Each structure stands twice: as C-alpha cells, then as structure tokens.
C-alpha positions as CSV (number, residue, x, y, z in Angstrom):
1,M,0.0,0.0,0.0
2,A,1.3,3.5,-0.9
3,P,2.2,5.8,1.9
4,F,-0.3,8.6,2.6
5,R,0.7,11.9,1.1
6,E,-0.9,15.3,1.6
7,S,-2.2,16.9,-1.6
8,T,-3.2,20.5,-2.3
9,I,-6.2,21.3,-4.4
10,V,-5.4,24.2,-6.7
11,T,-8.3,26.2,-8.1
12,A,-7.8,28.2,-11.3
13,A,-8.7,31.9,-11.1
14,A,-12.1,32.7,-12.6
15,Q,-12.1,34.3,-15.9
16,P,-13.5,37.9,-15.8
17,S,-16.9,38.5,-17.4
18,P,-16.9,40.2,-20.7
19,L,-19.7,42.4,-19.2
20,P,-18.9,45.0,-16.5
21,K,-20.5,44.4,-13.2
22,S,-21.6,40.9,-14.2
23,N,-20.7,37.4,-13.3
24,A,-21.8,36.0,-16.6
25,S,-19.0,34.0,-18.3
26,A,-18.3,34.3,-22.0
27,W,-19.5,30.7,-22.3
28,L,-22.9,31.5,-20.7
29,L,-23.3,34.6,-22.8
30,A,-22.6,32.6,-26.0
31,S,-25.0,29.9,-24.8
32,I,-27.8,32.4,-24.4
33,Q,-27.2,33.9,-27.8
34,V,-27.0,30.4,-29.5
35,D,-30.1,29.2,-27.7
36,T,-32.0,32.3,-28.8
37,F,-30.9,32.7,-32.4
38,L,-29.9,29.3,-33.6
39,D,-32.1,27.0,-31.5
40,H,-35.0,29.5,-31.4
41,L,-35.4,29.0,-27.6
42,P,-37.4,31.9,-26.1
43,I,-36.0,33.5,-22.9
44,N,-38.8,32.1,-20.8
45,R,-37.8,28.6,-21.8
46,Q,-34.2,29.3,-21.1
47,E,-35.1,30.6,-17.7
48,T,-37.0,27.3,-17.0
49,R,-34.2,25.2,-18.3
50,Y,-31.6,27.0,-16.0
51,A,-34.1,26.6,-13.1
52,R,-34.2,22.8,-13.7
53,L,-30.4,22.9,-13.4
54,G,-30.7,24.7,-10.1
55,V,-29.5,28.1,-11.4
56,H,-31.8,31.1,-10.8
57,L,-31.5,33.4,-13.8
58,P,-34.5,35.7,-14.1
59,R,-35.8,36.6,-17.6
60,A,-34.8,40.3,-17.0
61,T,-31.2,39.2,-16.4
62,L,-31.1,37.0,-19.4
63,C,-32.5,39.8,-21.5
64,E,-29.9,42.3,-20.2
65,W,-27.1,39.9,-20.8
66,K,-28.4,39.0,-24.3
67,L,-28.6,42.7,-25.3
68,A,-25.2,43.6,-23.7
69,S,-23.4,40.7,-25.3
70,A,-25.0,41.6,-28.7
71,E,-23.7,45.2,-28.3
72,L,-20.2,43.8,-27.6
73,L,-20.4,41.7,-30.8
74,A,-21.6,44.7,-32.8
75,T,-18.5,46.6,-31.8
76,L,-16.4,43.7,-33.1
77,L,-18.3,43.6,-36.3
78,R,-17.9,47.4,-36.8
79,G,-14.2,46.9,-36.5
80,A,-14.2,44.0,-38.9
81,R,-16.3,46.0,-41.4
82,A,-13.8,48.9,-41.1
83,A,-10.9,46.6,-41.7
84,A,-12.6,45.0,-44.8
85,T,-13.2,48.5,-46.2
86,M,-9.6,49.4,-45.7
87,Y,-8.3,46.2,-47.3
88,S,-10.7,46.7,-50.2
89,S,-9.8,50.3,-50.8
90,L,-6.0,49.7,-50.6
91,G,-6.4,46.6,-52.8
92,T,-8.3,48.7,-55.4
93,C,-5.4,51.2,-55.3
94,R,-2.8,48.4,-55.9
95,L,-4.8,46.8,-58.7
96,N,-5.3,50.1,-60.5
97,G,-1.8,51.6,-60.2
98,I,-2.7,54.1,-57.6
99,E,-0.1,54.7,-54.9
100,P,-2.0,53.5,-51.7
101,Y,-0.2,55.7,-49.1
102,G,-0.8,58.9,-51.2
103,W,-4.4,58.1,-51.8
104,L,-5.1,57.3,-48.1
105,R,-3.2,60.4,-46.9
106,E,-5.2,62.6,-49.2
107,A,-8.5,61.0,-48.4
108,L,-7.9,61.4,-44.7
109,E,-6.9,65.0,-45.1
110,R,-9.9,65.9,-47.2
111,L,-12.5,63.8,-45.3
112,P,-13.3,66.2,-42.4
113,A,-14.4,69.0,-44.6
114,H,-15.8,67.0,-47.5
115,P,-19.6,67.1,-48.0
116,I,-21.1,63.7,-47.2
117,S,-23.2,63.9,-50.3
118,Q,-20.0,63.8,-52.4
119,I,-18.1,61.2,-50.3
120,H,-17.8,59.0,-53.4
121,E,-15.3,61.5,-54.8
122,L,-12.7,60.3,-52.2
123,L,-12.8,56.7,-53.3
124,P,-9.6,55.4,-55.1
125,L,-11.1,55.2,-58.6
126,A,-12.6,58.7,-58.4
127,R,-9.2,60.3,-58.8
C-alpha cells in the first residue's frame, strides 16, 4: 500500500466576465445567444431550463445579458467592417496603379471638410 501523502487542491482563477458588473461567463453569454438565435429557444424557456439545473436566472437578467453581449459583438463587427473597407480600398489602389499611401493620406486630409453627399469622390477610382 502506498504511503499517505498530503495533496493540495489548486483552483484556477475565474475568468473575468466580458460584461462589466456581471458574473456571466463568456460561455454563458454565448450559450444564451446560440439558444436564442440558432435554437429559437425563447427567454422564458431558457429561464425554465436553467431553473431545472438549479440556477436562478430571471428573464430580466437573461434579456440584459443578451442585449449587452450583442452590443459587444456589434463593436467587433464594426471593427471587422472597417478593416474590410480598408483592405478593399487599398487593394483597389494596388490593382489600378494608384499609390496607396498617397491616396489614403489625401482622403484622410480631405475627409473632415468634405460634403457627405460627395463622399464617393474620395474613393480610389474617383481620382
């Protein structure tokens, strides 16, 4: 028989919530969104399901977390859209023999005072 040895249980630090002043994990927020939008599970049924598991999550909290996590994702998507626009514009410059740095510098200089109705004039192929 092996001799008795003491052991220490080590607990990993909890991951911070993506939402300020919340204890909702990223996994839980993703689960709420997937249940809602892919599985078409209404919030009242999600509340019931969590209650069966012994977790008290009121509908109001689920709704708040659903909205707040969607807003976080919208920020990510705005950034992705901006990056795609930049790649597309600079790629257009390269494919059409327009010097990308010069075009971008000029567009950024002119943009603040340029009328929004004529914004298309700043695109690479409008030169």
